[in-house]
N, C-alpha and C positions, 0 to 999 in steps of 0.2 A: 330411650337410651339403649342402644344395642351393645352387646358384648362380643368382642372378636378376639381371636387368637391368631397370631402370625408366627410362623416358624421359619426363620431364616436358615437356609441350608446351602452353605458355600461349598462347592465341590473341591476347590484347590486349597485344602488345608495344608499348611506347611509341615506340620508334625505328623499328620496322618492323611496323606492324599486320598481322595475319593471317600472321605469319611461318611457322607450320608448313605452310601451304598454298602458300607461294611456290614457283614452278616453277623447277626446275633441270633442263635437258635434257628438259623436258616432264613431269617427275615431281615431285610435291609434296616439299618438303624433308624433311618428317617421314618419308616413305617411304624416302628415301635413308638416313636415320639408322637406321631400324628394320632395313633390309636389312643394314647393317654390323653391327648388334648381333647379328643372327641368324647371322652367321658366326663368332661367338665360341664359347667353351665353355659359355656359360650354358645352364642347363636350360630356362629360359623367358625371354621378353622381353615386357614389358607397356608400352604407351604410355599414360601418364597425361594425359588431356585435360580441358579445361574448356569444350569447345565441341562441339555435336552434329555440325557439319559436319566437323570434324577427326576425330571418332570414326568417322563414316561412311566417310571416306577410308581410315583405317587398317584398319578391318574389311574394306572392299572390296578392299584390297590383300592380304588374307590374314594380317594380323598381329593380335595380341591388344591390345585397347584397353580402358580403363576410365575412365568418367566420374568426375571428382573435383570437389570444391568449387572455386568460382571465387575464394574469398577467402583462399586459402592465402598466408601471408606469404613463403614461400620454396619452392624446389623440393624441399628436404628434407622439409618438411611434407607436400607432395603425395605424395612417395614413401612417407612413413609411412602415409598413408591407404591406399595400395595394399597395403602390407605387412599392415595390419590386416584389410583386406577379403579378401585372399587367404589369410589364416591362416598365413603363413610362420612357421617356428620361430626362436627367439632365436639358435640356433647357425648359422642360414643366412647366406650372404653375399649382399649386394645392392649392385650398382654403379649409380650415378646417372649416366647419360649425358645431357648436355643435347641438347634437340631441335634445336639449331642447329649441330650438328657433322657436316655431311654428307660430310666427307672424313677422318673419324677413322680411323686404322689399327686394324683389329680386334685385331691382335696385342698392342697396348699394354693393351687391356682384359684379355686373357688373362693378361698379365704381372702385372696388378694382382690378379687372382684368385689366381694362383699365390703371390704374395708374401704375401697374407693367409692362405692355407692354411698356408704355411711358418711364419709368425709368429703362433701361436695366441693370444698376449697382446695383439695389436693389434686394436682395435675400429674404428678409422677410418684410412683411407689415401687418398692422392691422388698426383698426378704433377707432375713438373717437367722443364724442360729448360734448358740454358744460354742466357743472353741473348747474342746476337751483335752487336746493333746498339746504339750509344749512344742513338739516338732512342727505342728501346724501353725502355731503362733509365730514361729521364726521363719516359716517357709514363704518366700516371696510370691509363690504361685497361689497361695491362699490369701485372698484379699480380705483385709480387716475393715470393719466399719465401726465408727463411734456414733452412738445414738444419744440424743438429748432427752430430757424429761417429757418433751412434747412428742416423742416417738419419731422425730425427724432426724435425718442424718446430719452429723457435725463434720465428719470427714471419712474418706476412704483412703486406704493406703496398702501398699504391698509390704511395708515395713511393720514391725511389731508396734501396735498402738492400741491403747495408751501404753507407753513404755514404763514398766515398773522399775524405776531406777535402783531401788534398794533391794530388790528381790529376784532380779533376773538370773543370778547365779546361785540362788537358794532354792532347791527343788521343792521343799515343803511350802515356803511362802509363795513361790511362783505358781504352784498347783492351786493353792487357796485363792490366789488372784484370779486365775482363769475360771475357777468354779464359781466365782461371784457373779459371772454373767457379763462383766464389763468387756471382756475380750470376746468379740463376736466375728463369725465368718460371714461375709457377704455371699448371698446366693444370687447369681447373675440372671435373675428373671425380673423383667421390668413391666409395670403397668402404667399406662398413660391414658389421660383423656386425649382425644385426637388433637384438640387445641394445644395441649401441653406438648405432645410429640412434635407438632409443627414448630412450636417455639424452641424446643430442644435441638432439633436439627438445624434451625435457623441460627442458633448461637455459634455453631462451628466449633472447631477444636480450641480448647483453652490452654493456658500455660501449664497448669498442673496436669491436665489430661495428657499433654504432650510428654511430660516427664514420666508419669506413672503408667501411661498407656491404659488409663481407666476413663472411659468416656463419661461416666456419671459425674466426674469431678467438674465438668463444665456447668452443671446445674448448681452445684455447691458454690462455685466461684461467682455465679450469677446471683447468689443469695436467694435462691428459690427453695421452697419447702419440698423435701423428698421424704415421704413417709417410709419408715422401715418397719415392716411387720415381722413379728416373731413367729416362726413356723412352729406348728404343734406336732409335726412328724419329722423324723430324721430324713434328711435329703441326701441320697447317695451322690457321690461325685460324678461328674460328667465324663465324657470320653474325649481326651485331647491327644493321647499318645497310643502307640501299639500296646503298651503295658496296661493302660486303662481299658482298652478294648478286651484284652485277655481276662482282666479281672471281671468285667461286666459279663462276658461270655460265660465264665465260670459260675457267676451268681445266678444267671438265668437258668443254667442247666440244673443247679442245685435246688432252685425254687420251683422248677417246672413252669415258669412264667411264659405265657405267649400272648401276643397282642390280639385284639379283635380286628379282623380284616373285614372291611365293609363289603 
């Protein structure tokens, strides 16, 4: 059972055009992400691109890249094209790391691999962490996840969930509610067995997915188990906007962090 990482990198981001090539400490963001992925236990890392310029940068930095179709409706579809073209086996594991996570701790990716190795019945897995700020709980850009006692997802939503009916206007009670760990932020990194990814893509867009614009909801609607692993390290937010990029650039400068170029 081989372990793979695929990094979808779409050039035409609506909120930050040319995002994969945005410079952070003088290095394109996609190279930072590939460098982090290369530090994990993955047997190989493939950057799935839709732009020749991005592919040239990836290959020039010593990483493996693959040109994929520009019309894929989601990152999972793009990953599926890589899986098919690379000829990976159904029993293999593949983790989808977004190309806009230049500060992702490699250890949490390894933890996701290990969790899927240990639970052979699981075909799809993802990550979460407690929500610590009331503003995040109310922010529709922060996706919330409800997790059952079996550590599998019950629901994902952009809305506050679960909704604390009697304490939403009471700061003390509301903070206590969040600190209980019930309110959790979904971290958009997905692990699949290749067989599970094939099933996921084959399901197509579901009703709730169409409403919330959250593709993982198709798996929930299909009543399939989706393991949610609690991260042991804080996960910095990704880069979706120019403001996010400025924040990450500042953090890189202050930390002196630089990727390893192969």
